[in-house]
N, C-alpha and C positions, 0 to 999 in steps of 0.2 A: 234360644229365643229368633238369633238370625234367623236360622232355617223355617221358622215361621214363618216371617215375615218374608222372606222369600215364597212360600207356598202360599201366603195368603197372595201376594199379587201376583204369581200366576195364575191360579184358580179362581181368584174373586176378582180381581181387577182386569186380568190379561192381559200382563204387561210383564215383561223379561225379569228375572231377580236382581236383588241389586246386592247382595252382602258375597253369595256363594264363598263362604267361608265354610272349609273343611276342618281345621284346627282353629283355636284360641288367636295364635298369632296372627290371621286373617283379617281379627278384626282391631288390630291396632292402627292409630290414626283416623277410625271413626270416630262421627260424635255422637254423645250420650247426653242424656238430660238429667240431675241430680232436683231430687225433691225430696224433703224431708217432711214428716209427720206433721200433719195441723196446719201446711202451709198450703199455697196457690201458686207458687209462684217457682219454674222450674229455671234450673241454671246448667246452659248448656256449655260440656266440657268435650274433650275428646282423650281417649287411651292412650296411653303413650306404656303400659305394660302391664303384667299382673302380680298378684303376691300370693303367697302359699298363705299368708294370716288372712281370717277372719274379720275384715277390715276394707274400709275403701281407704286408698290413702290420695289424699288432693293438695291443692296447694290451699293454704291457712287464707287465703282471701274466697276460695271456692267456699269452702264452711260456712265459711262467716256469713255470706251473701245469700246460702239456704238458709239461715237461721240456724245453723246447728253446732253443736255446743261438742268438743270429743267428749262424751260422756257414756259411751256403751251401748247407747241406746239404736231405735230402728234406724235406719237411714233408704235409702233408694236410688236406684243410677237404671234408668232405661236406654234403650237403641234409640235415637232421635226419632227414625221412621215410625216404633214403635209410636212413639207418643202423639207422630202428626196423623199415622193412620187408625190407631185404636182410641183415637180419644173425642169424644162430643158432648156439650152441656145435657143434651137428652139423654147422657147416660145419669148423669148426677140427681140423686132425691133431691126433694124437694123442701126435705126437713131444714131443722136451722143444724148449720154446720156441714151442710151437704157440698158447700163447693172447697169444703178442705181436702188435703190429700190430692187434689188431683190438679194439673199441668194449665192452670186456668192461663197464665201468661210465661212468653218464655223468654228470660235477659240473655242476650247473646254476647253482651260485653258487661264487665266488671270494674265499676268504680269503686276503688278504698272508700271515698270519702262516703258512700253512700251503703254500707254492707255495717253487720255488727259494730259495733266499738270493740268488742271485745279484743279484736285482732290491733284496733289501733293500739294497744298496751304491750305489743309483740314488739319484743326488743331487735334489730338489726345488725348486730357486732358479732366480727369474728373474733373478738377476746376483749373479753372485760376490764377495764382501770384496775390500778391497785389501791387505788382512793375507794372503789366497791365493795371488795373482799376487807378492807380494814371497817370499811360500814356497818358490815354484819358481825363482824368482832363485837361493838358497842351494842348491834341489835337497835341498828337505826331504823325510823319510821323512810317505807321506803317512797316518800314524796321528797325526803334530802338527797337521795342517789342520783334521780331525775335529771339535774346538772350533769352529770356524767356520760348519760346513758342515753342512746340513740334510739327511737323506737320509729316504728310505723306512721304515730302522730305526727312527728318532725318531718315526715318527708311529704305529706298531703298535698295535694297539688303540684309538685315537680317530677322529672324522670324519674326518679328515684324511690318514687312509691312503689316501681314495678321492676325495676331492675339493681342489683347488687345488693339484694336483702343476705345481710351475712348469717350463718349459724358457728355453733361454736363445740357441736356434740358431733366427733367425726366417729362413723360407722362402715362397717365394710358389707352390710345388709340391714336394710330398714324392716325386716322380719325378725331381727337375732332374737328376739324376744319374745314372752307369750304371743302364741298365734291367737288367740282366743281370748277374748276380755275374760276376767273374772265375774263381771257384771251380768254378763251371757250365760255363763253357764249354772249362776246361785239361779233355782225356780221361784222361790219366795220371797214378797217385798220383806219380809221378816229378816230371810238370809241374807238379801243382800242390805239393809238398814244394817242388821249386828255387824256383819263383812266392813261397814264402814266406818260401826266403831272403833271394831275390834282396831281398826287403821288408823284412826285417830291417838289411840292409848299410845301406841306405839312410836308414833312422832311426838318428840319434844315439842316443837314449833307450833303445833296444833294442842288447844284449849278440849277437850274431850266434851268435858260437861259442857260447854257454850255449842258444840256441835248436835251436842243429843238436845240443845233446848230448840234449836233451828228448825232440827227435824220436824221433831214435836211441835214448834209454833208454826211453822210455814207448810209443811207437808201434812202431818198424821191428824192435826184436828181440822183446818181448812175439809181433810177427806171424810172426814169423820161429821160433820155436820153438811156437806154436801150430799152425803151418800141419807144423812137422816131425811132431809129436804126432798129427795128423790123417792124414801118409801111411803112419806106424806101425801106425797103428789102423782105415786105413782099411777099406771094403767093396769085393768086386768084380761088376761088373754086366755081365750078359748085354745087348751088341748088338742081339739079336732079341723077346726077350720083357722085356726089362727086371728080370728077378727077379735080384737082388740075394744073394750068397753075404757071409758074415764070412772065411770061409777058400776057397781056388779047391781044387774037386772034386779027389779022386783022376785021373777022366779029364780033367781038364782043358777040359774046357769046360759050358757050361751042360747041368745036369740034365733039366731040364723040354723044351728044345727042340734041344739039340745044339751052342749060337750059341757063337760065341766071346765069353769073357771079359774086359773089360777094366776099369784102372786107375779110380776113381772119384776119387783126388787124383791128377794128373800132378805128373812133376818141376819141370813148370814154375811150376806154383802154390807147390813150398817155396820157391824160391830164387828168385823174381819182386821181391823186397825187399832180396836180398844185396848187390849190383851198387850198388842207390842205396845202400845204408847205408853201405857202404864207398868209394864218391865221397865222401857228403856229409863223411866222420869224417876223410877227406885233407885235402880241400880247405878246411874249416874246422875245422883243426888242435883235431879235439876231444882228451879226455884222454887216457892212456894206460890207462889203466882199459880206458875204453870199446869203444880201439880194439881192446886185449886181448880181450875181448868179444864183440867181432865177429869175430875171426882165428877164438876159439873155434867160432864159432856155424858159420863157413865151415868149420870140419873137421869139425864133425858133419855136417853136411851132405852133404860131400865121402865119410865114410865112411860115411852109406847109398847114395850112386849109382857110386861108384867103388870098382873093386877092386882090389887091389895086389897080387893076383897077377897080371892080367891088365894091369896100367898098360903104357904103351911107353916104354923109359927108352932114353935117351942117353949117348952115351960122356961125355958133361960129367954124368953123372949119380954117375961112379965117380973123379971127380976130386977 
């Protein structure tokens, strides 16, 4: 990327190269922009090192300012000069959501009070008091031990919000563990969900039934509803000239070129999470309420794609 920027400066702008990097170490100290998916505010940072792990190490405030949890999903870091030279509002689509995933604003200074509040719960202690461990033995509620714990929230507005943040797990190498997240290695969403639930079964502190219920209620069912809604309001696309229509023309073909029209949201895109949701509900014994919601969702999907008049029936249907 640095060589591309230098070549762009020379051949397009008639300016001398800026980075002149011959090896990756030459980029140490240079400024970068971190930008998370579905956001439009880039955070300016500085390169301080490299790792063999497939991950971006940065201060927790940096990730929280980007509104990015460490969940193994995608993230982006670009050279600052790349963001300044190769960005324009004219490049952005006019459709809804077109301003996302673009550095419309650059934030040069991080105020811990304004970042994602999850980082406010991060402890800043070099060691935990004895009372903390005693509380874990009786499975005390987390709020009970807050009186003994020092967190970022208690440092906000003071010099300590930036300095002296402690840690209590030492390591000789930050990348000594797995180099790639399992989340990134698994290909399908079903594999990712089942891996999460398999891990929940192994951890005694986790109620796998509750995890399964939350996955279905907060992820799978909303996705199924959204995909069904998209199917019913979708456009039709010409396979030849790519013209899109809100409704199929009366002639049944593209008005512009006479090409064939196809759906932009296929049936598979609507049903893709249904079998996974039903399997999880049965295997992990979720509540009857959630099972009934899935059955209603399945019925709604079938009513769209299957015709009762054309359904093949057997003698068993009349017994």
